[in-house]
RONUTOR-422288 format. One record per residue (C-alpha): y, x, z; residue in three letters. Coordinates in steps of 0.5 Angstrom, whole numbers. Layout:
N
<<Y X Z> 'ALA'>
...
This chain:
395
<<-73 111 86> 'MET'>
<<-81 111 86> 'SER'>
<<-82 104 92> 'ALA'>
<<-88 106 95> 'THR'>
<<-87 101 101> 'SER'>
<<-87 94 101> 'PRO'>
<<-80 93 103> 'SER'>
<<-78 97 98> 'SER'>
<<-78 91 93> 'PHE'>
<<-76 86 97> 'LEU'>
<<-66 85 97> 'PRO'>
<<-64 90 102> 'GLY'>
<<-61 84 105> 'ASP'>
<<-67 79 106> 'LEU'>
<<-65 76 112> 'THR'>
<<-59 74 107> 'ASP'>
<<-63 72 101> 'ALA'>
<<-65 66 99> 'LEU'>
<<-72 67 95> 'LEU'>
<<-76 62 91> 'VAL'>
<<-82 64 87> 'GLY'>
<<-89 62 85> 'ARG'>
<<-97 64 86> 'VAL'>
<<-103 62 84> 'TRP'>
<<-107 60 90> 'ARG'>
<<-114 57 93> 'LYS'>
<<-114 52 98> 'THR'>
<<-120 49 100> 'GLU'>
<<-118 43 96> 'GLN'>
<<-115 45 90> 'HIS'>
<<-113 53 87> 'GLU'>
<<-107 54 82> 'GLY'>
<<-100 56 82> 'PRO'>
<<-96 54 88> 'CYS'>
<<-88 54 89> 'VAL'>
<<-86 57 94> 'VAL'>
<<-79 60 98> 'VAL'>
<<-77 66 103> 'VAL'>
<<-74 65 109> 'ARG'>
<<-74 69 114> 'GLY'>
<<-78 73 111> 'GLY'>
<<-84 68 112> 'GLU'>
<<-87 65 105> 'VAL'>
<<-88 57 104> 'PHE'>
<<-90 54 100> 'ASP'>
<<-87 47 97> 'ILE'>
<<-90 45 91> 'THR'>
<<-91 38 96> 'ALA'>
<<-84 37 95> 'THR'>
<<-82 41 88> 'VAL'>
<<-88 42 84> 'PRO'>
<<-85 47 80> 'THR'>
<<-79 52 79> 'THR'>
<<-75 49 73> 'ALA'>
<<-76 42 79> 'ASP'>
<<-72 44 85> 'LEU'>
<<-67 49 78> 'PHE'>
<<-66 41 78> 'GLU'>
<<-63 39 83> 'ARG'>
<<-56 39 86> 'ASP'>
<<-59 41 92> 'ASP'>
<<-63 47 90> 'ALA'>
<<-61 51 96> 'ALA'>
<<-60 46 101> 'GLN'>
<<-67 43 100> 'LEU'>
<<-71 51 99> 'ALA'>
<<-68 52 106> 'ARG'>
<<-71 47 109> 'SER'>
<<-77 43 104> 'ALA'>
<<-83 44 108> 'PRO'>
<<-88 48 107> 'GLY'>
<<-96 52 108> 'VAL'>
<<-93 58 111> 'SER'>
<<-97 64 107> 'LEU'>
<<-95 69 112> 'GLY'>
<<-90 75 111> 'ALA'>
<<-87 76 103> 'VAL'>
<<-88 84 105> 'ALA'>
<<-96 82 106> 'GLN'>
<<-96 79 100> 'LEU'>
<<-91 83 96> 'ILE'>
<<-96 90 98> 'GLU'>
<<-102 84 96> 'ALA'>
<<-100 85 89> 'ASN'>
<<-98 92 88> 'LEU'>
<<-101 96 81> 'PRO'>
<<-107 100 84> 'GLY'>
<<-109 93 90> 'ALA'>
<<-116 89 90> 'SER'>
<<-116 83 87> 'VAL'>
<<-111 79 91> 'PRO'>
<<-112 71 96> 'ALA'>
<<-105 70 94> 'VAL'>
<<-103 73 87> 'ARG'>
<<-94 73 85> 'LEU'>
<<-93 69 78> 'LEU'>
<<-88 71 75> 'ALA'>
<<-82 66 78> 'PRO'>
<<-81 60 72> 'CYS'>
<<-86 57 69> 'ASP'>
<<-84 51 64> 'VAL'>
<<-77 54 63> 'GLN'>
<<-76 57 55> 'ALA'>
<<-74 64 55> 'ILE'>
<<-70 67 52> 'LYS'>
<<-65 74 51> 'ALA'>
<<-60 77 50> 'CYS'>
<<-60 84 45> 'GLY'>
<<-54 89 44> 'VAL'>
<<-50 87 49> 'THR'>
<<-48 94 52> 'PHE'>
<<-45 100 47> 'ALA'>
<<-51 105 50> 'VAL'>
<<-56 100 47> 'SER'>
<<-53 99 40> 'LEU'>
<<-52 106 38> 'ILE'>
<<-60 105 39> 'GLU'>
<<-60 100 35> 'ARG'>
<<-57 103 29> 'VAL'>
<<-59 108 30> 'ILE'>
<<-67 105 30> 'GLU'>
<<-65 102 24> 'GLU'>
<<-63 108 21> 'GLN'>
<<-69 111 22> 'ALA'>
<<-74 106 19> 'GLY'>
<<-77 106 26> 'GLY'>
<<-78 114 25> 'ASP'>
<<-78 117 32> 'PRO'>
<<-77 123 29> 'ALA'>
<<-71 121 24> 'LYS'>
<<-68 119 31> 'ALA'>
<<-66 126 34> 'LYS'>
<<-62 127 27> 'GLU'>
<<-59 120 26> 'VAL'>
<<-56 120 32> 'ARG'>
<<-51 126 32> 'ALA'>
<<-50 122 26> 'THR'>
<<-48 116 28> 'ILE'>
<<-43 119 33> 'ALA'>
<<-39 123 29> 'SER'>
<<-38 117 24> 'THR'>
<<-37 110 30> 'ILE'>
<<-36 116 36> 'GLY'>
<<-42 114 44> 'THR'>
<<-36 109 46> 'ASP'>
<<-35 102 44> 'LEU'>
<<-35 100 51> 'SER'>
<<-28 98 50> 'LYS'>
<<-29 94 45> 'ILE'>
<<-29 87 46> 'LYS'>
<<-35 83 43> 'PRO'>
<<-30 78 36> 'GLY'>
<<-24 80 38> 'SER'>
<<-18 83 33> 'GLU'>
<<-19 90 36> 'ALA'>
<<-26 89 34> 'ALA'>
<<-25 86 27> 'MET'>
<<-21 91 25> 'LYS'>
<<-26 97 27> 'LEU'>
<<-31 93 22> 'LYS'>
<<-27 92 17> 'ALA'>
<<-26 101 17> 'GLU'>
<<-34 102 19> 'LEU'>
<<-35 97 12> 'GLU'>
<<-31 101 8> 'ARG'>
<<-34 107 10> 'ARG'>
<<-41 104 8> 'ASP'>
<<-44 105 17> 'ALA'>
<<-43 97 18> 'TRP'>
<<-50 95 21> 'SER'>
<<-54 88 22> 'GLN'>
<<-53 91 30> 'TYR'>
<<-45 92 31> 'MET'>
<<-45 85 26> 'GLU'>
<<-48 81 34> 'VAL'>
<<-45 87 38> 'GLY'>
<<-38 87 37> 'ILE'>
<<-37 80 32> 'GLY'>
<<-36 75 35> 'PRO'>
<<-44 72 36> 'ASP'>
<<-49 74 41> 'ALA'>
<<-56 76 39> 'GLU'>
<<-60 71 42> 'VAL'>
<<-67 69 40> 'PHE'>
<<-73 66 43> 'SER'>
<<-76 72 48> 'LYS'>
<<-84 69 50> 'SER'>
<<-87 62 51> 'GLN'>
<<-86 57 57> 'PRO'>
<<-92 61 62> 'MET'>
<<-92 67 59> 'SER'>
<<-88 72 63> 'ALA'>
<<-92 76 67> 'VAL'>
<<-91 77 74> 'GLY'>
<<-90 82 80> 'PHE'>
<<-96 87 81> 'GLY'>
<<-98 84 74> 'ALA'>
<<-99 90 67> 'ASP'>
<<-95 89 62> 'VAL'>
<<-97 90 54> 'GLY'>
<<-96 94 48> 'LEU'>
<<-98 92 41> 'LEU'>
<<-104 98 39> 'ALA'>
<<-100 99 32> 'ALA'>
<<-93 101 36> 'SER'>
<<-93 109 37> 'VAL'>
<<-84 108 39> 'TRP'>
<<-82 104 45> 'ASN'>
<<-80 102 51> 'ASN'>
<<-78 99 57> 'PRO'>
<<-71 95 57> 'GLU'>
<<-69 94 64> 'PRO'>
<<-65 87 65> 'GLU'>
<<-61 82 70> 'ILE'>
<<-64 75 68> 'VAL'>
<<-61 69 70> 'LEU'>
<<-65 62 72> 'ALA'>
<<-60 56 67> 'VAL'>
<<-61 49 69> 'ASN'>
<<-61 44 63> 'SER'>
<<-55 43 64> 'ARG'>
<<-52 49 63> 'GLY'>
<<-52 50 70> 'GLY'>
<<-54 59 72> 'ILE'>
<<-57 58 79> 'VAL'>
<<-59 64 81> 'GLY'>
<<-61 71 78> 'ALA'>
<<-68 75 79> 'THR'>
<<-71 82 74> 'LEU'>
<<-75 83 68> 'GLY'>
<<-77 88 63> 'ASN'>
<<-76 86 55> 'ASP'>
<<-81 90 53> 'VAL'>
<<-80 92 46> 'ASN'>
<<-83 97 41> 'LEU'>
<<-77 100 37> 'ARG'>
<<-80 103 31> 'ASP'>
<<-83 96 30> 'ILE'>
<<-76 93 30> 'GLU'>
<<-73 100 26> 'GLY'>
<<-77 98 20> 'ARG'>
<<-73 90 20> 'SER'>
<<-70 86 25> 'ALA'>
<<-75 82 22> 'LEU'>
<<-80 83 25> 'LEU'>
<<-76 81 31> 'LEU'>
<<-81 77 33> 'GLY'>
<<-86 81 33> 'LYS'>
<<-85 86 36> 'CYS'>
<<-81 83 43> 'LYS'>
<<-88 75 44> 'ASP'>
<<-94 79 45> 'ASN'>
<<-100 78 51> 'ASN'>
<<-95 81 57> 'GLY'>
<<-89 84 53> 'SER'>
<<-84 80 58> 'CYS'>
<<-84 81 66> 'ALA'>
<<-81 77 70> 'ILE'>
<<-80 78 78> 'GLY'>
<<-82 78 83> 'PRO'>
<<-77 73 85> 'PHE'>
<<-71 68 83> 'VAL'>
<<-65 69 88> 'ARG'>
<<-62 63 88> 'LEU'>
<<-54 62 89> 'PHE'>
<<-50 61 95> 'ASP'>
<<-44 64 100> 'ASP'>
<<-48 71 100> 'THR'>
<<-50 70 93> 'PHE'>
<<-47 69 86> 'SER'>
<<-46 70 79> 'LEU'>
<<-40 75 82> 'ASP'>
<<-45 78 84> 'SER'>
<<-49 79 79> 'VAL'>
<<-42 82 74> 'ARG'>
<<-42 87 80> 'ALA'>
<<-50 91 80> 'ALA'>
<<-53 96 78> 'SER'>
<<-60 97 75> 'VAL'>
<<-64 101 76> 'SER'>
<<-71 103 72> 'LEU'>
<<-77 108 74> 'ARG'>
<<-82 110 69> 'VAL'>
<<-88 114 72> 'GLU'>
<<-93 117 68> 'GLY'>
<<-101 117 71> 'ALA'>
<<-103 122 65> 'ASP'>
<<-97 126 66> 'ASP'>
<<-94 126 71> 'HIS'>
<<-88 125 67> 'PHE'>
<<-83 121 71> 'VAL'>
<<-76 118 67> 'LEU'>
<<-71 115 71> 'ASP'>
<<-64 111 69> 'GLY'>
<<-59 106 71> 'VAL'>
<<-55 100 67> 'SER'>
<<-48 98 70> 'HIS'>
<<-47 90 69> 'MET'>
<<-39 93 69> 'SER'>
<<-40 95 62> 'GLU'>
<<-42 89 59> 'ILE'>
<<-39 86 53> 'SER'>
<<-40 79 53> 'ARG'>
<<-39 75 59> 'ASP'>
<<-46 73 63> 'PRO'>
<<-43 65 62> 'ALA'>
<<-41 67 56> 'ASP'>
<<-48 68 54> 'LEU'>
<<-50 62 58> 'VAL'>
<<-46 58 53> 'ALA'>
<<-47 61 48> 'GLN'>
<<-55 59 48> 'THR'>
<<-53 53 51> 'CYS'>
<<-49 46 51> 'GLY'>
<<-49 40 45> 'ARG'>
<<-50 45 40> 'HIS'>
<<-57 46 43> 'HIS'>
<<-61 43 49> 'GLN'>
<<-66 46 53> 'TYR'>
<<-68 39 58> 'PRO'>
<<-74 44 62> 'ASP'>
<<-67 49 64> 'GLY'>
<<-68 56 61> 'PHE'>
<<-69 64 63> 'MET'>
<<-64 69 60> 'LEU'>
<<-65 76 59> 'PHE'>
<<-58 79 59> 'LEU'>
<<-59 86 55> 'GLY'>
<<-60 92 57> 'THR'>
<<-55 98 56> 'MET'>
<<-63 104 58> 'PHE'>
<<-66 106 52> 'SER'>
<<-69 112 54> 'PRO'>
<<-69 118 50> 'ILE'>
<<-72 123 54> 'LYS'>
<<-76 127 51> 'ASP'>
<<-84 127 53> 'ARG'>
<<-88 128 48> 'ASP'>
<<-85 133 44> 'ALA'>
<<-78 137 43> 'PRO'>
<<-74 132 39> 'GLY'>
<<-78 127 40> 'GLY'>
<<-75 121 45> 'GLY'>
<<-79 117 50> 'PHE'>
<<-84 113 48> 'THR'>
<<-89 110 53> 'HIS'>
<<-97 112 55> 'HIS'>
<<-102 108 58> 'LEU'>
<<-102 107 65> 'GLY'>
<<-95 108 65> 'ASP'>
<<-91 104 71> 'ARG'>
<<-84 101 70> 'VAL'>
<<-80 100 77> 'THR'>
<<-73 96 75> 'ILE'>
<<-70 95 81> 'SER'>
<<-62 93 84> 'THR'>
<<-62 92 92> 'PRO'>
<<-59 84 92> 'ARG'>
<<-65 83 88> 'LEU'>
<<-71 88 90> 'GLY'>
<<-75 91 84> 'ALA'>
<<-80 89 79> 'LEU'>
<<-86 94 78> 'THR'>
<<-91 92 72> 'ASN'>
<<-96 97 69> 'THR'>
<<-97 98 61> 'VAL'>
<<-103 97 58> 'ARG'>
<<-105 94 50> 'LEU'>
<<-102 88 49> 'SER'>
<<-111 86 47> 'THR'>
<<-114 89 53> 'GLU'>
<<-110 86 60> 'ILE'>
<<-112 79 61> 'GLU'>
<<-111 74 56> 'PRO'>
<<-105 68 56> 'TRP'>
<<-109 62 57> 'THR'>
<<-107 58 62> 'PHE'>
<<-100 54 58> 'GLY'>
<<-96 47 60> 'VAL'>
<<-101 43 59> 'ARG'>
<<-106 46 62> 'ALA'>
<<-100 47 69> 'LEU'>
<<-99 39 69> 'TYR'>
<<-107 38 69> 'ARG'>
<<-108 43 75> 'ASN'>
<<-101 38 79> 'LEU'>
<<-104 32 77> 'ALA'>
<<-110 34 80> 'ALA'>
<<-107 36 86> 'ARG'>
<<-103 30 86> 'GLY'>
<<-97 33 84> 'LEU'>
<<-94 30 79> 'LEU'>
<<-87 27 82> 'ILE'>
<<-83 21 78> 'ALA'>
<<-76 23 75> 'GLY'>
């Protein structure tokens, strides 16, 4: 999908969708981040009632409050989207990631296809030129369809034993079909970028790709309150050199994009809607007119989203401010771009659009992490700003 109209970036059932987001806006008195909701296609600033989305998600009546809290109208959501599209002039109201003080966690190797690609990265040592040969070897050794293997099951353990016998076991296999999911810290609270922003790559990376994913919004009690879209930007060469470099390849300036809005669960949208979703990806090159399309079907995920949340938080680990959880992707692009057999890697200026009908679409432009806007507004800055605006509340 090459979305061109503002409505293309919004849920197809917008009139039913209960959307929560954040914007940066300036008034006569103050400027700063604001919590917004979308009702009937109109955006309302409800920061006077809930100063952070984390506060809203903690409420047992979050959906009801989002529908009824008094707010200042900021106009039509389609106009907000249009003003924030890549290439537009600096908007008066800028869309931010729809999370704030929540931790940002991510799950890896939750789809069979991505499992195979992680093994290929490892076996190729991060060298994209070797990937095609390694892919053929891996396919002949273990096959390419692991989707019917339930992680941690007896069948999975038998497969593990056989692969160990063949000296083909991998640390990625361990988290792909073993009992324990891979859950890592993707990014820091307040560091995610939102709709229309630039996403960042390390200049040292020559093999990288977007990772289109659904992201769950989870409160401090482990309650899943809604979902949105995310780009878990990935540096394949750096992680391929060593999985211990995961932090270096995953957590950089602009390497985490989330948005455009969190859709709260209600009678029209639930975790089952997430389980049934298909997530589309489109990459459009600015310098070579390259186009890449792909799709991930959540029905093919090897670990249920509720299980991934349970493995992230519980008596073993608490998140007092809640967390955002990337569910993983099955899409590791291998379409040749620069040379036959060379596979895919980003070019600067690529426009990446991630979409699903019930959540809308997230679009961003690829730059270098060193050349995009630095991240300077963190948690302390947020609370200084809220205090200056008289918006801090007890409880």
